[in-house]
Structure formats: structure tokens, C-alpha cells
C-alpha positions in Angstrom: -164.8 -73.9 -14.9 -165.6 -76.2 -12.9 -165.9 -77.4 -9.3 -163.3 -75.2 -7.0 -165.2 -76.0 -3.9 -166.8 -78.8 -3.2 -169.3 -79.8 0.0 -169.3 -83.4 1.3 -171.1 -84.3 4.9 -170.3 -80.9 6.8 -167.0 -80.6 5.5 -165.9 -78.1 2.8 -163.5 -78.9 0.0 -160.6 -76.4 -2.0 -160.2 -77.9 -5.8 -157.1 -76.4 -6.4 -155.4 -78.1 -9.2 -155.4 -80.9 -10.9 -151.2 -81.3 -11.7 -150.1 -84.0 -9.6 -146.5 -85.6 -9.0 -148.4 -88.8 -8.5 -149.5 -91.3 -11.0 -151.3 -93.9 -8.8 -152.7 -97.2 -10.1 -155.6 -96.9 -8.3 -156.6 -93.2 -9.1 -160.1 -92.4 -9.3 -158.9 -89.6 -12.0 -158.6 -92.9 -14.3 -162.0 -93.8 -14.2 -164.3 -90.5 -13.0 -164.1 -86.9 -13.3 -164.6 -86.3 -9.4 -167.1 -87.1 -6.2 -169.8 -87.0 -5.4 -171.7 -85.8 -8.4 -168.7 -82.8 -8.4 -166.7 -82.3 -12.0 -163.6 -81.8 -10.3 -161.7 -81.4 -13.6 -160.5 -77.9 -13.9 -160.4 -75.9 -17.2 -157.9 -74.0 -15.3 -156.2 -72.8 -11.8 -158.3 -70.3 -9.6 -157.1 -68.3 -7.6 -157.0 -66.5 -4.3 -159.9 -64.0 -5.1 -161.9 -66.8 -6.7 -161.5 -69.6 -4.5 -161.9 -67.3 -1.3 -165.0 -65.9 -2.9 -166.0 -69.4 -3.6 -165.8 -70.7 -0.1 -168.6 -67.9 1.3 -168.3 -68.4 5.2 -166.1 -70.9 6.4 -167.5 -70.8 9.9 -170.6 -73.1 7.8 -168.6 -76.4 8.1 -167.4 -78.9 10.0 -163.8 -78.0 8.1 -162.1 -76.6 5.0 -160.4 -78.6 3.2 -157.4 -79.0 0.6 -158.3 -82.0 -2.0 -159.0 -82.2 -5.3 -158.1 -83.6 -8.3 -154.8 -83.0 -8.0 -151.8 -82.5 -5.4 -152.8 -79.3 -3.2 -149.0 -78.1 -2.9 -148.2 -77.6 -6.3 -149.8 -74.0 -5.0 -148.1 -73.5 -1.8 -148.6 -70.0 -2.0 -151.9 -69.9 -3.2 -152.5 -72.5 -0.2 -150.3 -70.5 3.0 -152.6 -67.6 2.0 -156.1 -69.2 1.1 -155.2 -71.1 5.0 -154.6 -67.8 6.7 -158.0 -66.0 5.3 -159.5 -68.9 6.6 -157.7 -68.7 10.4 -158.5 -65.7 10.7 -162.0 -66.2 10.4 -162.2 -68.8 13.0 -161.9 -71.8 10.2 -160.1 -75.9 11.3 -158.3 -76.5 7.9 -156.9 -79.5 6.9 -154.5 -81.0 3.6 -154.9 -84.3 2.3 -151.9 -84.3 0.3 -149.1 -87.3 -1.0 -146.4 -85.8 0.9 -143.9 -84.3 -1.3 -144.0 -81.1 -1.5 -140.5 -80.9 0.0 -139.2 -82.9 -3.0 -142.0 -80.5 -5.3 -140.3 -77.3 -3.8 -136.7 -77.8 -3.0 -137.3 -77.2 0.7 -139.2 -78.0 3.7 -142.1 -76.0 3.5 -143.5 -77.2 6.8 -142.6 -74.7 8.9 -144.8 -72.3 6.6 -147.9 -74.1 7.2 -147.8 -73.9 11.4 -150.9 -72.4 12.9 -152.1 -72.1 9.4 -153.1 -75.6 9.5 -154.6 -78.2 11.9 -154.4 -81.3 10.1 -152.2 -82.8 8.0 -153.2 -86.0 5.9 -150.5 -88.0 4.0 -151.3 -90.4 2.2 -148.3 -93.0 2.4 -149.9 -96.5 -0.1 -146.5 -98.3 0.8 -144.4 -99.7 3.5 -140.8 -99.5 0.9 -139.4 -97.1 -2.0 -139.5 -99.9 -4.3 -143.9 -100.8 -3.3 -144.2 -96.5 -3.5 -142.5 -96.5 -6.9 -144.7 -99.6 -8.0 -148.2 -97.7 -6.0 -147.8 -94.5 -6.8 -145.3 -93.9 -9.7 -143.5 -90.9 -8.3 -141.9 -88.1 -10.4 -139.0 -88.6 -8.3 -138.8 -92.1 -8.0 -137.2 -94.0 -6.2 -136.4 -90.7 -3.8 -140.1 -90.3 -3.5 -140.9 -92.4 -1.0 -138.2 -91.2 1.4 -139.5 -88.0 0.6 -143.0 -88.7 2.5 -141.9 -90.2 4.9 -138.7 -87.0 6.4 -142.3 -84.3 5.3 -144.4 -86.8 7.0 -141.5 -86.3 10.9 -141.5 -82.3 10.0 -145.2 -82.0 10.3 -145.5 -83.9 13.6 -143.0 -80.4 14.2 -145.3 -78.6 13.3 -148.9 -79.6 13.1 -151.0 -80.9 16.0 -152.5 -83.5 14.4 -150.5 -86.0 11.9 -153.3 -88.2 9.8 -151.1 -91.3 7.6 -153.9 -92.7 5.6 -153.8 -95.8 3.1 -156.2 -97.0 0.2 -158.1 -100.2 1.2 -157.6 -101.8 -2.2 -153.7 -102.0 -1.0 -153.3 -106.3 1.0 -153.8 -107.1 4.1 -149.7 -107.2 5.0 -149.2 -104.1 3.3 -151.7 -102.6 5.1 -150.9 -103.7 8.3 -147.4 -102.7 8.4 -147.9 -99.0 7.4 -149.8 -99.0 10.3 -147.0 -99.9 12.0 -144.6 -97.0 9.9 -147.3 -94.6 11.3 -147.7 -95.9 15.0 -143.4 -96.1 14.7 -143.4 -92.0 13.2 -145.8 -91.1 16.0 -149.3 -90.2 14.4 -152.5 -90.8 13.5 -153.3 -93.9 11.1 -156.6 -94.6 8.6 -158.2 -96.6 6.1 -159.5 -94.5 3.2 -162.2 -96.5 1.5 -161.9 -96.5 -1.8 -165.8 -95.1 -4.2 -166.2 -93.8 -7.5 
């Protein structure tokens, strides 16, 4: 099995799955096998036990982040179990997500994250349903964008820190409009720098 955890700076990242409901036009998965010198294509999805063993001492890191070469919330039950393990040991937990978990699972999963996730970073990457569909090509079609925005609203109710992000390869005007959406939602905004 390839890297199920990897370290960047002072954070440990968990590569839980390679499945994703988006096929973003800028996705690094289309041009690289990983980031930071780590191959992130998995031979199979790791078990909770394998992930926990690979983490080691979670307090050795500033934070533990669910972010790999797929959408981590496709494996919601495993993410919750690992998050509980991490929180019980005093770790700070962040989830990087495309925000489609409620669409994936067919119900509002956000209340289940309460107390288990300190920071959630949601990739918005567009300022309308049509633009999102063109850029992200979600399995959920034009419904995906509304699902993402609704997910962000729900996260605000249950998670201390909610961040909306965009990739810096988007046109300046789109980034500006996404920043306004984040402001209107009352959440943080961050520009992610695209790197290989």
C-alpha cells in the first residue's frame, strides 16, 4: 500500500481514499502521482486500524488533516472513528473537503462532526452552479453547487472554524466573487496555491 499518511511542514495528512465525486479541471491527480514527494495513489483503501497505526503520536503535529488523493468524506464512518481517536488524544483535526458529503450520503452529516473536527475547509472554486459544473464536473451535476453552499451553512452551526477556499488558477473576478460569498456566509476565505 502507498502512503496513507504523509507529512507536510508541521501537519500530518491522512490519505483515506482516492474516490472523489468531482473531476476538477485543475486537479493535480491528472498530472502527478502525489505531492511533496509522496505517491498518494492507493492500492486499496486503508482500514481504521491501519490509519491509526500509521499516525503514531498525533500530538507530534500541529494538526492532523484528512486530505489526500480523494474526497475523505466518502468514508464518513472511518473519518469519524479516526477523528474520535485523535480528539481523545488531544490532537487538532482538520478536514479538507469538496463539501458534497450530504449529497453523497443522502442526509445532513454535519452534526456528526461536532466535537470531532476543529476546522473544516470547503473547496468552493466557483460562484455559480453553472461555473461549478464546468470547473468541477461533479457527479451531482448542477445540484452540486447548492449542496456545497448548504453544507457550508450547516458547518457554521457545528464546527468552530469554517474556511471556504478557491484555487489560485481561477480568474481574478471569480476569486473576488467567491470571497464575497464567503463573507456573506460569515466564514473565512483562503486562496489555495496550485502546485505540483
